[in-house]
TORMAR-932065 format. One record per residue (C-alpha): residue number from 1; x, y, z. Coordinates in steps of 0.2 Angstrom, whole numbers, padded with zeros to 4 digits, always signed. Example, Ala and Ser with C-alpha at 12.3 -4.5 7.8 and 13.67 -1.06 7.14 Angstrom:
# residues 2
{1,{+0062,-0022,+0039}}
{2,{+0068,-0005,+0036}}
This chain:
# residues 75
{1,{+0633,+0425,+0587}}
{2,{+0627,+0408,+0593}}
{3,{+0611,+0397,+0589}}
{4,{+0604,+0402,+0606}}
{5,{+0607,+0420,+0604}}
{6,{+0601,+0421,+0586}}
{7,{+0583,+0411,+0592}}
{8,{+0582,+0424,+0607}}
{9,{+0584,+0437,+0594}}
{10,{+0572,+0431,+0582}}
{11,{+0559,+0428,+0596}}
{12,{+0561,+0446,+0602}}
{13,{+0559,+0452,+0584}}
{14,{+0544,+0441,+0581}}
{15,{+0535,+0447,+0596}}
{16,{+0539,+0465,+0592}}
{17,{+0531,+0461,+0575}}
{18,{+0514,+0455,+0583}}
{19,{+0514,+0468,+0596}}
{20,{+0516,+0482,+0581}}
{21,{+0502,+0474,+0570}}
{22,{+0490,+0473,+0586}}
{23,{+0495,+0492,+0589}}
{24,{+0489,+0495,+0572}}
{25,{+0472,+0488,+0574}}
{26,{+0474,+0473,+0562}}
{27,{+0462,+0459,+0566}}
{28,{+0468,+0443,+0573}}
{29,{+0466,+0434,+0556}}
{30,{+0477,+0447,+0547}}
{31,{+0490,+0446,+0561}}
{32,{+0490,+0427,+0559}}
{33,{+0492,+0428,+0541}}
{34,{+0506,+0440,+0541}}
{35,{+0516,+0430,+0554}}
{36,{+0514,+0414,+0544}}
{37,{+0521,+0423,+0529}}
{38,{+0535,+0428,+0538}}
{39,{+0539,+0412,+0547}}
{40,{+0538,+0406,+0530}}
{41,{+0550,+0418,+0521}}
{42,{+0563,+0417,+0535}}
{43,{+0562,+0397,+0535}}
{44,{+0564,+0396,+0517}}
{45,{+0578,+0409,+0516}}
{46,{+0586,+0403,+0533}}
{47,{+0588,+0421,+0539}}
{48,{+0582,+0431,+0554}}
{49,{+0569,+0444,+0550}}
{50,{+0579,+0459,+0553}}
{51,{+0591,+0453,+0541}}
{52,{+0580,+0452,+0526}}
{53,{+0584,+0463,+0512}}
{54,{+0572,+0470,+0497}}
{55,{+0581,+0458,+0486}}
{56,{+0578,+0444,+0497}}
{57,{+0560,+0448,+0496}}
{58,{+0558,+0450,+0479}}
{59,{+0567,+0435,+0476}}
{60,{+0554,+0425,+0487}}
{61,{+0539,+0433,+0480}}
{62,{+0545,+0430,+0461}}
{63,{+0547,+0413,+0465}}
{64,{+0531,+0412,+0474}}
{65,{+0521,+0419,+0459}}
{66,{+0530,+0407,+0447}}
{67,{+0526,+0392,+0457}}
{68,{+0508,+0396,+0461}}
{69,{+0503,+0408,+0448}}
{70,{+0491,+0399,+0434}}
{71,{+0499,+0412,+0421}}
{72,{+0516,+0403,+0425}}
{73,{+0510,+0384,+0425}}
{74,{+0511,+0373,+0409}}
{75,{+0495,+0365,+0402}}
């Protein structure tokens, strides 16, 4: 798949994501937060949203907790 077709596919999926959140009645601040997280995950893992696996998400959030949780920080 070419980069252009990947970008078109990603853009389409992203717009679907926003539409679904809107139809679920989410507030604009919630939609913005969810969208930022999705962009951050896909950027960091260098994957399209619809190719993310449960293991990808577990790995991403485990690393986030380790980096940002007081529990894991050294004194």
